[in-house]
N, CA and C atoms as an extended XYZ file, in Angstrom:
300
Properties=species:S:1:pos:R:3:atomname:S:1:resname:S:1:resid:I:1 pbc="F F F"
N         0.819       -1.171        0.000 N   MET     1
C         0.000        0.000        0.000 CA  MET     1
C         0.867        1.240        0.000 C   MET     1
N         0.402        2.205       -0.791 N   THR     2
C         1.141        3.464       -0.844 CA  THR     2
C         0.319        4.541       -0.176 C   THR     2
N         1.025        5.549        0.304 N   SER     3
C         0.337        6.637        0.994 CA  SER     3
C        -0.011        7.783        0.053 C   SER     3
N         0.338        7.678       -1.189 N   GLY     4
C         0.052        8.739       -2.143 CA  GLY     4
C         1.197        9.708       -2.315 C   GLY     4
N         2.222        9.569       -1.496 N   LYS     5
C         3.388       10.442       -1.590 CA  LYS     5
C         4.326        9.898       -2.649 C   LYS     5
N         5.008       10.789       -3.386 N   PRO     6
C         5.956       10.288       -4.387 CA  PRO     6
C         7.120        9.581       -3.717 C   PRO     6
N         7.601        8.592       -4.369 N   VAL     7
C         8.702        7.809       -3.840 CA  VAL     7
C         9.988        8.579       -4.055 C   VAL     7
N        10.814        8.665       -3.014 N   LYS     8
C        12.091        9.356       -3.126 CA  LYS     8
C        13.064        8.494       -3.898 C   LYS     8
N        13.738        9.137       -4.836 N   THR     9
C        14.769        8.413       -5.583 CA  THR     9
C        16.090        9.062       -5.282 C   THR     9
N        17.109        8.308       -5.313 N   HIS    10
C        18.447        8.830       -5.046 CA  HIS    10
C        19.008        9.445       -6.310 C   HIS    10
N        19.656       10.565       -6.133 N   SER    11
C        20.203       11.294       -7.278 CA  SER    11
C        21.430       10.572       -7.808 C   SER    11
N        21.623       10.677       -9.101 N   SER    12
C        22.797       10.059       -9.702 CA  SER    12
C        24.015       10.983       -9.609 C   SER    12
N        23.820       12.222       -9.118 N   ILE    13
C        24.927       13.165       -8.983 CA  ILE    13
C        25.619       12.894       -7.657 C   ILE    13
N        26.943       12.736       -7.665 N   PRO    14
C        27.665       12.511       -6.411 CA  PRO    14
C        27.486       13.688       -5.457 C   PRO    14
N        27.709       13.432       -4.181 N   ILE    15
C        27.455       14.416       -3.132 CA  ILE    15
C        28.309       15.677       -3.302 C   ILE    15
N        29.536       15.597       -3.727 N   GLY    16
C        30.438       16.750       -3.842 CA  GLY    16
C        30.061       17.699       -4.971 C   GLY    16
N        29.318       17.262       -5.952 N   GLU    17
C        28.971       18.109       -7.090 CA  GLU    17
C        27.625       18.787       -6.844 C   GLU    17
N        27.493       19.995       -7.380 N   SER    18
C        26.227       20.713       -7.203 CA  SER    18
C        25.369       20.545       -8.444 C   SER    18
N        24.115       20.721       -8.274 N   LYS    19
C        23.182       20.612       -9.383 CA  LYS    19
C        23.215       21.927      -10.169 C   LYS    19
N        23.043       21.860      -11.476 N   PRO    20
C        23.132       23.078      -12.278 CA  PRO    20
C        22.041       24.102      -11.957 C   PRO    20
N        20.882       23.664      -11.546 N   TYR    21
C        19.807       24.609      -11.273 CA  TYR    21
C        19.945       25.287       -9.914 C   TYR    21
N        20.843       24.802       -9.040 N   GLU    22
C        21.021       25.434       -7.739 CA  GLU    22
C        21.684       26.797       -7.870 C   GLU    22
N        22.547       27.016       -8.865 N   HIS    23
C        23.235       28.294       -9.039 CA  HIS    23
C        22.431       29.265       -9.888 C   HIS    23
N        21.452       28.775      -10.592 N   ALA    24
C        20.669       29.631      -11.480 CA  ALA    24
C        19.981       30.778      -10.733 C   ALA    24
N        19.313       30.554       -9.592 N   PRO    25
C        18.679       31.693       -8.909 CA  PRO    25
C        19.695       32.740       -8.472 C   PRO    25
N        20.854       32.301       -7.978 N   LEU    26
C        21.870       33.266       -7.563 CA  LEU    26
C        22.388       34.037       -8.768 C   LEU    26
N        22.669       33.356       -9.860 N   ASP    27
C        23.161       34.021      -11.057 CA  ASP    27
C        22.107       34.964      -11.611 C   ASP    27
N        20.868       34.548      -11.590 N   THR    28
C        19.783       35.394      -12.086 CA  THR    28
C        19.641       36.634      -11.215 C   THR    28
N        19.673       36.439       -9.905 N   ASN    29
C        19.586       37.592       -8.993 CA  ASN    29
C        20.757       38.536       -9.209 C   ASN    29
N        21.927       37.983       -9.375 N   GLU    30
C        23.110       38.822       -9.596 CA  GLU    30
C        23.002       39.559      -10.928 C   GLU    30
N        22.486       38.900      -11.938 N   ALA    31
C        22.290       39.551      -13.240 CA  ALA    31
C        21.286       40.686      -13.106 C   ALA    31
N        20.201       40.460      -12.363 N   TYR    32
C        19.222       41.529      -12.144 CA  TYR    32
C        19.846       42.683      -11.374 C   TYR    32
N        20.647       42.365      -10.360 N   ARG    33
C        21.311       43.431       -9.587 CA  ARG    33
C        22.219       44.271      -10.477 C   ARG    33
N        22.990       43.595      -11.336 N   ARG    34
C        23.866       44.326      -12.254 CA  ARG    34
C        23.055       45.173      -13.224 C   ARG    34
N        21.956       44.609      -13.720 N   GLY    35
C        21.097       45.353      -14.637 CA  GLY    35
C        20.482       46.574      -13.979 C   GLY    35
N        20.012       46.398      -12.746 N   VAL    36
C        19.419       47.511      -12.004 CA  VAL    36
C        20.478       48.572      -11.722 C   VAL    36
N        21.663       48.138      -11.345 N   LYS    37
C        22.741       49.087      -11.062 CA  LYS    37
C        23.110       49.868      -12.325 C   LYS    37
N        23.202       49.184      -13.460 N   LEU    38
C        23.517       49.838      -14.725 CA  LEU    38
C        22.415       50.819      -15.109 C   LEU    38
N        21.173       50.423      -14.931 N   LEU    39
C        20.046       51.298      -15.225 CA  LEU    39
C        20.060       52.520      -14.311 C   LEU    39
N        20.395       52.313      -13.040 N   HIS    40
C        20.478       53.420      -12.086 CA  HIS    40
C        21.571       54.406      -12.497 C   HIS    40
N        22.708       53.910      -12.924 N   GLU    41
C        23.796       54.783      -13.368 CA  GLU    41
C        23.384       55.585      -14.607 C   GLU    41
N        22.688       54.931      -15.536 N   LYS    42
C        22.222       55.641      -16.734 CA  LYS    42
C        21.221       56.726      -16.357 C   LYS    42
N        20.345       56.429      -15.402 N   CYS    43
C        19.359       57.423      -14.956 CA  CYS    43
C        20.054       58.610      -14.302 C   CYS    43
N        21.080       58.337      -13.500 N   LYS    44
C        21.815       59.428      -12.861 CA  LYS    44
C        22.519       60.290      -13.897 C   LYS    44
N        23.110       59.665      -14.918 N   ALA    45
C        23.785       60.415      -15.971 CA  ALA    45
C        22.778       61.268      -16.744 C   ALA    45
N        21.622       60.714      -17.026 N   LEU    46
C        20.579       61.459      -17.726 CA  LEU    46
C        20.091       62.625      -16.868 C   LEU    46
N        19.972       62.404      -15.581 N   GLN    47
C        19.549       63.470      -14.661 CA  GLN    47
C        20.566       64.603      -14.662 C   GLN    47
N        21.859       64.270      -14.619 N   ARG    48
C        22.905       65.313      -14.660 CA  ARG    48
C        22.838       66.087      -15.970 C   ARG    48
N        22.642       65.369      -17.067 N   SER    49
C        22.544       66.019      -18.372 CA  SER    49
C        21.337       66.963      -18.405 C   SER    49
N        20.222       66.517      -17.888 N   ASN    50
C        19.020       67.358      -17.855 CA  ASN    50
C        19.242       68.603      -17.007 C   ASN    50
N        19.923       68.445      -15.878 N   GLU    51
C        20.189       69.593      -15.012 CA  GLU    51
C        21.082       70.608      -15.718 C   GLU    51
N        22.078       70.120      -16.474 N   ARG    52
C        22.940       71.043      -17.230 CA  ARG    52
C        22.132       71.787      -18.289 C   ARG    52
N        21.228       71.084      -18.963 N   LEU    53
C        20.400       71.716      -19.992 CA  LEU    53
C        19.473       72.767      -19.387 C   LEU    53
N        18.880       72.464      -18.239 N   VAL    54
C        17.999       73.421      -17.585 CA  VAL    54
C        18.793       74.648      -17.153 C   VAL    54
N        19.991       74.441      -16.618 N   PHE    55
C        20.849       75.559      -16.211 CA  PHE    55
C        21.173       76.437      -17.418 C   PHE    55
N        21.531       75.808      -18.540 N   ARG    56
C        21.847       76.554      -19.756 CA  ARG    56
C        20.615       77.308      -20.258 C   ARG    56
N        19.456       76.678      -20.225 N   LEU    57
C        18.218       77.321      -20.654 CA  LEU    57
C        17.927       78.563      -19.817 C   LEU    57
N        18.079       78.464      -18.502 N   HIS    58
C        17.837       79.612      -17.631 CA  HIS    58
C        18.835       80.730      -17.911 C   HIS    58
N        20.080       80.356      -18.170 N   ARG    59
C        21.092       81.364      -18.482 CA  ARG    59
C        20.759       82.095      -19.779 C   ARG    59
N        20.331       81.366      -20.796 N   VAL    60
C        19.973       81.983      -22.078 CA  VAL    60
C        18.739       82.873      -21.910 C   VAL    60
N        17.769       82.427      -21.128 N   GLN    61
C        16.586       83.253      -20.880 CA  GLN    61
C        16.965       84.551      -20.173 C   GLN    61
N        17.872       84.463      -19.222 N   LYS    62
C        18.330       85.656      -18.512 CA  LYS    62
C        19.050       86.603      -19.469 C   LYS    62
N        19.885       86.051      -20.350 N   MET    63
C        20.591       86.877      -21.326 CA  MET    63
C        19.601       87.549      -22.286 C   MET    63
N        18.571       86.823      -22.691 N   THR    64
C        17.564       87.365      -23.600 CA  THR    64
C        16.795       88.509      -22.939 C   THR    64
N        16.399       88.321      -21.685 N   ARG    65
C        15.697       89.390      -20.966 CA  ARG    65
C        16.589       90.618      -20.816 C   ARG    65
N        17.851       90.384      -20.517 N   SER    66
C        18.791       91.491      -20.366 CA  SER    66
C        18.950       92.247      -21.681 C   SER    66
N        19.073       91.527      -22.791 N   ARG    67
C        19.210       92.175      -24.099 CA  ARG    67
C        17.974       92.984      -24.438 C   ARG    67
N        16.794       92.429      -24.161 N   THR    68
C        15.547       93.138      -24.441 CA  THR    68
C        15.471       94.437      -23.639 C   THR    68
N        15.863       94.381      -22.369 N   ARG    69
C        15.873       95.594      -21.537 CA  ARG    69
C        16.857       96.615      -22.089 C   ARG    69
N        18.038       96.151      -22.513 N   ASP    70
C        19.050       97.062      -23.057 CA  ASP    70
C        18.569       97.735      -24.337 C   ASP    70
N        17.902       96.972      -25.214 N   VAL    71
C        17.391       97.539      -26.469 CA  VAL    71
C        16.313       98.575      -26.172 C   VAL    71
N        15.420       98.266      -25.246 N   GLU    72
C        14.362       99.222      -24.890 CA  GLU    72
C        14.965      100.482      -24.271 C   GLU    72
N        15.960      100.314      -23.432 N   PHE    73
C        16.630      101.467      -22.823 CA  PHE    73
C        17.299      102.329      -23.898 C   PHE    73
N        17.983      101.701      -24.833 N   LEU    74
C        18.652      102.427      -25.912 CA  LEU    74
C        17.640      103.174      -26.781 C   LEU    74
N        16.535      102.521      -27.116 N   LYS    75
C        15.499      103.189      -27.910 CA  LYS    75
C        14.977      104.432      -27.184 C   LYS    75
N        14.680      104.273      -25.891 N   ALA    76
C        14.157      105.394      -25.109 CA  ALA    76
C        15.187      106.524      -25.042 C   ALA    76
N        16.441      106.185      -24.871 N   LYS    77
C        17.506      107.199      -24.771 CA  LYS    77
C        17.660      107.941      -26.098 C   LYS    77
N        17.658      107.203      -27.217 N   LEU    78
C        17.784      107.850      -28.530 CA  LEU    78
C        16.577      108.736      -28.813 C   LEU    78
N        15.383      108.273      -28.409 N   ASP    79
C        14.183      109.092      -28.596 CA  ASP    79
C        14.258      110.365      -27.756 C   ASP    79
N        14.796      110.268      -26.542 N   SER    80
C        14.888      111.454      -25.676 CA  SER    80
C        15.893      112.467      -26.234 C   SER    80
N        16.890      112.025      -26.960 N   PHE    81
C        17.865      112.928      -27.573 CA  PHE    81
C        17.355      113.504      -28.900 C   PHE    81
N        16.245      113.010      -29.383 N   GLY    82
C        15.694      113.492      -30.641 CA  GLY    82
C        16.418      112.914      -31.844 C   GLY    82
N        17.086      111.822      -31.664 N   ASP    83
C        17.793      111.159      -32.765 CA  ASP    83
C        16.766      110.564      -33.717 C   ASP    83
N        16.999      110.678      -34.998 N   GLY    84
C        16.055      110.165      -35.980 CA  GLY    84
C        16.340      108.732      -36.376 C   GLY    84
N        16.632      107.910      -35.435 N   TRP    85
C        17.021      106.530      -35.730 CA  TRP    85
C        15.881      105.725      -36.337 C   TRP    85
N        14.640      106.086      -36.038 N   ARG    86
C        13.506      105.327      -36.570 CA  ARG    86
C        13.314      105.578      -38.063 C   ARG    86
N        13.705      106.751      -38.529 N   THR    87
C        13.526      107.098      -39.945 CA  THR    87
C        14.833      107.017      -40.723 C   THR    87
N        15.891      106.575      -40.082 N   ALA    88
C        17.196      106.516      -40.750 CA  ALA    88
C        17.210      105.429      -41.817 C   ALA    88
N        18.097      105.609      -42.802 N   ILE    89
C        18.261      104.627      -43.880 CA  ILE    89
C        19.036      103.438      -43.338 C   ILE    89
N        18.613      102.259      -43.729 N   ASP    90
C        19.290      101.033      -43.305 CA  ASP    90
C        20.672      100.994      -43.953 C   ASP    90
N        21.732      100.847      -43.167 N   PRO    91
C        23.091      100.819      -43.738 CA  PRO    91
C        23.289       99.702      -44.757 C   PRO    91
N        22.496       98.669      -44.703 N   MET    92
C        22.624       97.573      -45.662 CA  MET    92
C        22.091       97.976      -47.037 C   MET    92
N        21.215       99.021      -47.053 N   ASP    93
C        20.642       99.479      -48.301 CA  ASP    93
C        21.554      100.462      -49.033 C   ASP    93
N        22.534      101.048      -48.357 N   ILE    94
C        23.425      102.021      -48.949 CA  ILE    94
C        24.485      101.277      -49.756 C   ILE    94
N        24.630      101.651      -51.025 N   LYS    95
C        25.637      101.022      -51.882 CA  LYS    95
C        26.901      101.876      -51.854 C   LYS    95
N        28.010      101.223      -51.779 N   GLU    96
C        29.283      101.940      -51.811 CA  GLU    96
C        29.645      102.256      -53.259 C   GLU    96
N        30.618      103.151      -53.433 N   GLU    97
C        31.044      103.533      -54.788 CA  GLU    97
C        31.592      102.317      -55.522 C   GLU    97
N        31.231      102.171      -56.754 N   GLY    98
C        31.722      101.073      -57.566 CA  GLY    98
C        30.840       99.831      -57.517 C   GLY    98
N        29.927       99.763      -56.549 N   GLU    99
C        29.028       98.612      -56.471 CA  GLU    99
C        27.771       98.869      -57.277 C   GLU    99
N        27.233       97.849      -57.843 N   GLU   100
C        25.970       98.008      -58.580 CA  GLU   100
C        25.047       96.873      -58.274 C   GLU   100
C-alpha cells in the first residue's frame, strides 16, 4: 500500500557536485542586480545632463531678458535725444562707390 506520496529516488549526482539549477537563482539575482545598477547609473547620468540643460536654458533666458531691456533702454535714450534713428536709412541698403 502506498500513501500517495511520491517515492524518493536517489540522485545520480555525487554528493560533492552541485546541481546546475542550484546556481541559477543566484546568477539570475546577480544579473538583475547588475542590470538595475547599470540602469540606475544611466538614470543618474541622464539626470545630470538634464540639469545642465535646464541651467543653460535659464542662463539663455536671462541673457535674452537682459538684451531686451538694453534695447528698450537704448530706444528710449535715442528718442529722448531726438535722434532720428527710426527714420534713418538702413546701412545695408546704402551702396558703396563702384558697387551696382
